[in-house]
C-alpha positions in Angstrom: 0.0 0.0 0.0 1.3 3.5 -0.9 0.4 6.9 0.4 0.6 9.9 -1.9 0.2 13.7 -1.3 -1.2 15.7 -4.2 -0.8 19.4 -4.1 -2.1 22.2 -6.4 1.1 24.1 -7.4 -0.6 27.0 -9.2 -4.0 28.7 -8.8 -6.5 27.4 -11.4 -9.9 28.8 -12.3 -11.9 26.9 -14.9 -15.5 26.0 -15.6 -16.7 27.7 -12.5 -14.2 25.8 -10.2 -11.3 27.5 -8.5 -8.4 25.6 -6.9 -5.9 27.7 -4.9 -2.2 27.1 -4.8 -1.3 24.9 -1.8 -4.5 22.9 -1.6 -3.6 19.3 -0.9 -5.0 15.9 -0.4 -3.5 12.6 0.9 -4.5 9.5 -1.0 -3.9 5.9 0.1 -3.7 3.5 -2.9 -3.3 -0.3 -3.3 -0.8 0.2 -6.1 2.6 2.0 -6.2 1.6 4.0 -9.3 0.9 7.8 -9.4 -2.8 8.2 -8.6 -3.2 11.1 -11.0 -2.4 8.9 -14.0 -4.2 5.7 -12.9 -7.9 4.9 -13.4 -8.6 8.4 -14.8 -7.6 10.0 -11.5 -10.7 8.8 -9.8 -8.9 8.5 -6.4 -7.7 12.2 -6.7 -11.2 13.4 -7.8 -12.7 11.5 -4.8 -10.2 13.0 -2.4 -10.9 16.6 -3.5 -14.6 15.9 -3.1 -14.1 14.4 0.4 -11.7 17.0 1.7 -12.9 20.2 0.1 -16.4 19.4 -1.2 -15.3 20.3 -4.8 -16.1 18.1 -7.8 -13.0 18.5 -10.0 -14.0 15.8 -12.5 -15.1 18.3 -15.2 -11.6 20.0 -15.2 -9.4 17.1 -14.2 -8.0 16.7 -17.7 -6.6 20.3 -17.5 -4.9 19.8 -14.1 -2.0 17.6 -15.1 0.5 20.5 -15.2 -0.5 22.0 -11.8 -0.8 18.9 -9.6 2.4 18.0 -7.8 2.5 14.4 -6.6 4.8 13.2 -3.8 5.0 9.6 -2.6 4.9 9.7 1.2 5.2 5.9 2.0 
């Protein structure tokens, strides 16, 4: 099991959704692969919904350049 921290590195405003620089979520996964690139990022989308109450699914495809992923464990 791996634990990843995903951080927004730059403020993004798109499609009525605004993500501020520094927003971060921690995501546990069963695999050792980056959660942004696996399964359409569903774990990342679910984590932002759970932590911030924001559904980023409509803009997720544009976030690749601003999401910084760090493996914690």
